[in-house]
N, C-alpha and C positions, 0 to 999 in steps of 0.2 A: 687447789688454785685459787687464788683470791681475784676479787674484783670490786673495787671501791669500798674496801673494808669489809666485805662479806666473804665467807669461806665457802666454797662449794666443793663438794665431795664427788668427784668424778661424775657429775651429771645426775647423780641420785638426788632425791627430794630433801637433801640435808643441807640446810642453809642455816649458818649460826653467825652471829656477830662476832668480830674479831675480839672485842672486849671481853668475851668470855674465856679466852685463851691467854689473857694477859696475866703475868705474875709479877708481884712486887719483888723488890730487891732481897728482902727477908726471905721470902718463899724460895727464890732462886739459890740464895746461899744454903738453905737448909736441904733443898733437894740435891745440889752437888756435893754436900757433905755426907748424906745418906748414900748416894751413888758409889762414892769412894769408900765409905765404910763397908757396904755390903759386897761390892764386887772386887774390892782391892785389899783393903787393910785386913778385914775380918775373914775373908774367903780362902778356903783350902782348894776349893775345885773351880770356881767361876772366877778366874784371874784375868784381868784385863791387861793389855799390853802396857809396858813402862810408859811408852809415848803417850798412849791415851790418858793414863793416870796422871803424867806430868802436865799434860795440856789441861786436863779438869783442874788440878791445883793451881795452875797459873790464872785460870779463869776466876776461881774461888779468891785467890790472892788480889787480883785486880779488883773485885767486887768489895773486898774488906777494906780497901784503902780509902 
């Protein structure tokens, strides 16, 4: 849950600035490619659904434009 840019973890004393969670566009592209590679393209056992893979590919394509 967030409150004015601060992230609170279910009432536990964990308070972190949102800035620590921000990723830049290059990092997001890298993560999406890695997820698709590991869990879809190269995987024999951990297959994700075609709908999920297509959605991730669409997100990646939108970021690359």
